[in-house]
N, C-alpha and C positions, 0 to 999 in steps of 0.2 A: 867804915865799910864803904866801899866805892859804889857809885850808882849802878855799875854793871852787876856788881855782886848782889846788890839788893833786888834788882830787876829779875836776875836768875833765880833767887830765892822765891820771888813771887811766882814765876813761871813753874818752877818745880812744885810749888804748892798747888797751882792750878791742875797740873797734870795728875798729882796725887789725889786730888779731890775728884777729878773726872774718872780716874781709875776706880776710886772707892764707890762712886755712884754706879759705874758699870757693873762692879762686882757685888754691889749691895752690901758694902762693908762700910758701916758708919763710922767706925774707929779711923779708917784710913781717910774717909772723907773729911773728918773733923781734923785730923792731923794736916791735911792739905790746907784747910782754911786757916789753921794756925799758922802754918808756914808763910802763907800769903800775907796774914796781918803782920808777922814779924818783919817781913821783907818791906812792907809798906811803912812800918814803923821806923825802920832803919833809914829808909829813903827820906821820910820827913825829918828825922833827927839830923842827917847830913845836910838837908836843905836848910834848916834852921841854923846850924852851925855856920853855913856859908853866908847867910844873911848877918849873922852876929859879926863875922869877920869882916865883912864889907862895911858894916857901920862903925867898925872900930871899937867894938865893946869886948 
């Protein structure tokens, strides 16, 4: 996943979490947090893969 896509996923999660808070919808709020974490995990995975590639492993 590209850096832009993982950042977009994080932003989508933030918006969903904020909407859930505004609507007092705990389920939507949780989904938003989950999307943020998934986007961050993808970003970290891509960063790790880049470091592995640079070090020749």
